[in-house]
N, CA, C and O of each residue as an XYZ file, in Angstrom:
228
protein
N      22.257      7.799    -10.889
C      21.060      8.262    -10.211
C      20.543      7.152     -9.314
O      20.346      6.023     -9.763
N      20.327      7.471     -8.059
C      19.805      6.501     -7.104
C      18.314      6.758     -6.919
O      17.894      7.889     -6.677
N      17.516      5.691     -7.036
C      16.074      5.795     -6.855
C      15.715      5.190     -5.513
O      16.104      4.063     -5.209
N      14.962      5.946     -4.701
C      14.538      5.443     -3.397
C      13.584      4.265     -3.568
O      12.784      4.225     -4.504
N      13.682      3.312     -2.652
C      12.777      2.165     -2.664
C      11.372      2.650     -2.321
O      11.213      3.588     -1.540
N      10.345      2.010     -2.904
C       8.976      2.382     -2.551
C       8.721      2.166     -1.056
O       9.354      1.326     -0.416
N       7.804      2.923     -0.534
C       7.452      2.831      0.882
C       6.720      1.522      1.164
O       5.960      1.041      0.324
N       6.948      0.945      2.342
C       6.242     -0.252      2.791
C       5.497      0.089      4.072
O       6.074      0.624      5.019
N       4.199     -0.232      4.089
C       3.372      0.032      5.266
C       2.759     -1.271      5.753
O       2.265     -2.063      4.951
N       2.788     -1.498      7.057
C       2.141     -2.658      7.669
C       0.750     -2.231      8.111
O       0.589     -1.230      8.809
N      -0.264     -3.007      7.694
C      -1.656     -2.658      7.983
C      -2.361     -3.816      8.676
O      -1.898     -4.956      8.626
N      -3.490     -3.516      9.325
C      -4.228     -4.528     10.074
C      -5.495     -5.009      9.362
O      -6.203     -5.870      9.883
N      -5.786     -4.464      8.178
C      -6.963     -4.879      7.422
C      -6.572     -5.294      6.015
O      -5.540     -4.865      5.499
N      -7.392     -6.125      5.399
C      -7.081     -6.586      4.044
C      -7.525     -5.593      2.979
O      -7.164     -5.743      1.812
N      -8.298     -4.585      3.358
C      -8.733     -3.558      2.406
C      -8.149     -2.223      2.841
O      -8.395     -1.763      3.956
N      -7.367     -1.595      1.950
C      -6.709     -0.334      2.267
C      -6.921      0.671      1.141
O      -7.151      0.295     -0.008
N      -6.843      1.942      1.482
C      -6.940      3.014      0.498
C      -5.574      3.681      0.373
O      -4.870      3.868      1.366
N      -5.211      4.034     -0.846
C      -3.943      4.723     -1.079
C      -4.217      5.934     -1.960
O      -4.901      5.836     -2.978
N      -3.661      7.097     -1.544
C      -3.790      8.310     -2.349
C      -2.433      8.964     -2.594
O      -2.363     10.118     -3.017
N      -1.383      8.243     -2.333
C      -0.043      8.772     -2.540
C       0.485      9.575     -1.374
O       1.688      9.819     -1.278
N      -0.409      9.989     -0.480
C       0.001     10.681      0.735
C       0.663     12.026      0.518
O       1.280     12.546      1.447
N       0.567     12.601     -0.641
C       1.236     13.866     -0.914
C       0.255     15.008     -1.102
O       0.598     16.019     -1.715
N      -0.970     14.867     -0.583
C      -1.968     15.921     -0.748
C      -2.263     16.136     -2.224
O      -2.558     15.176     -2.936
N      -2.190     17.382     -2.701
C      -2.492     17.638     -4.107
C      -1.434     17.064     -5.058
O      -1.673     16.991     -6.263
N      -0.291     16.665     -4.545
C       0.750     16.091     -5.392
C       0.680     14.567     -5.449
O       1.500     13.932     -6.113
N      -0.296     13.978     -4.754
C      -0.445     12.521     -4.730
C      -1.104     12.015     -6.003
O      -0.868     12.538     -7.092
N      -1.934     10.988     -5.850
C      -2.635     10.409     -6.989
C      -4.080     10.144     -6.589
O      -4.415     10.249     -5.409
N      -4.944      9.803     -7.542
C      -6.333      9.507     -7.176
C      -6.397      8.380     -6.146
O      -5.609      7.436     -6.202
N      -7.334      8.483     -5.210
C      -7.482      7.437     -4.192
C      -7.946      6.143     -4.846
O      -8.909      6.121     -5.613
N      -7.244      5.077     -4.526
C      -7.624      3.743     -4.993
C      -7.771      2.835     -3.785
O      -7.053      2.971     -2.794
N      -8.722      1.900     -3.883
C      -8.913      0.903     -2.826
C      -8.247     -0.381     -3.282
O      -8.456     -0.843     -4.404
N      -7.443     -0.949     -2.401
C      -6.682     -2.166     -2.707
C      -7.106     -3.278     -1.772
O      -7.385     -3.040     -0.597
N      -7.153     -4.479     -2.288
C      -7.508     -5.669     -1.502
C      -6.273     -6.544     -1.372
O      -5.679     -6.934     -2.378
N      -5.883     -6.853     -0.148
C      -4.720     -7.717      0.087
C      -5.188     -9.165      0.070
O      -5.999     -9.556      0.910
N      -4.695     -9.967     -0.869
C      -5.047    -11.388     -0.861
C      -4.459    -12.047      0.393
O      -3.265    -11.916      0.662
N      -5.289    -12.745      1.149
C      -4.824    -13.335      2.406
C      -3.770    -14.412      2.184
O      -2.931    -14.635      3.056
N      -3.795    -15.087      1.026
C      -2.789    -16.122      0.764
C      -1.426    -15.533      0.399
O      -0.403    -16.200      0.555
N      -1.403    -14.283     -0.088
C      -0.140    -13.624     -0.438
C       0.330    -12.737      0.708
O       1.509    -12.746      1.062
N      -0.609    -11.957      1.299
C      -0.282    -11.139      2.457
C       0.204     -9.738      2.145
O       0.576     -9.009      3.064
N       0.216     -9.331      0.874
C       0.639     -7.977      0.526
C       0.057     -7.576     -0.826
O      -0.383     -8.417     -1.611
N       0.066     -6.260     -1.075
C      -0.389     -5.716     -2.351
C       0.385     -4.429     -2.597
O       0.780     -3.747     -1.651
N       0.605     -4.093     -3.877
C       1.289     -2.859     -4.242
C       0.321     -1.921     -4.935
O      -0.527     -2.352     -5.716
N       0.452     -0.644     -4.649
C      -0.358      0.375     -5.304
C       0.107      0.511     -6.756
O       1.306      0.632     -7.006
N      -0.820      0.492     -7.713
C      -0.424      0.613     -9.120
C       0.070      2.015     -9.490
O       0.716      2.178    -10.526
N      -0.218      3.029     -8.668
C       0.228      4.387     -8.964
C       1.606      4.689     -8.395
O       2.502      5.120     -9.121
N       1.776      4.459     -7.083
C       3.005      4.904     -6.415
C       3.912      3.762     -5.967
O       4.981      4.004     -5.408
N       3.497      2.528     -6.206
C       4.276      1.338     -5.837
C       4.445      1.143     -4.333
O       5.271      0.333     -3.910
N       3.675      1.874     -3.512
C       3.716      1.646     -2.074
C       3.242      0.211     -1.814
O       2.244     -0.234     -2.380
N       3.957     -0.488     -0.968
C       3.625     -1.879     -0.666
C       2.917     -1.941      0.684
O       3.433     -1.453      1.690
N       1.724     -2.551      0.695
C       0.951     -2.734      1.921
C       1.054     -4.197      2.332
O       0.663     -5.097      1.590
N       1.591     -4.415      3.533
C       1.808     -5.757      4.047
C       0.841     -5.996      5.201
O       0.744     -5.181      6.119
N       0.128     -7.119      5.149
C      -0.826     -7.457      6.211
C      -0.079     -7.900      7.451
O       0.765     -8.794      7.392
N      -0.391     -7.272      8.574
C       0.202     -7.632      9.856
C      -0.159     -9.066     10.182
O      -1.347     -9.387     10.213
N       0.806     -9.953     10.429
C       0.482    -11.354     10.718
C      -0.325    -11.545     11.992
O      -0.949    -12.591     12.172
N      -0.326    -10.555     12.881
C      -1.085    -10.649     14.128
C      -2.488    -10.057     14.003
O      -3.247    -10.064     14.972
N      -2.842     -9.546     12.823
C      -4.166     -8.943     12.621
C      -5.245    -10.016     12.692
O      -5.092    -11.112     12.152
N      -6.325     -9.681     13.362
C      -7.425    -10.640     13.517
C      -8.348    -10.612     12.327
O      -9.328    -11.356     12.289
């Protein structure tokens, strides 16, 4: 069985919301904070990885 890799999204802000993106099949909306020293955060529900754009002001 092959499991697809979690989705990775590049964002321009350190605070992002994730709801799984599947409408009623998603998960509860959670707000995530990207630590500026690390530059990324993963959603605890769907494992989507949010990466801070290095060019973001």
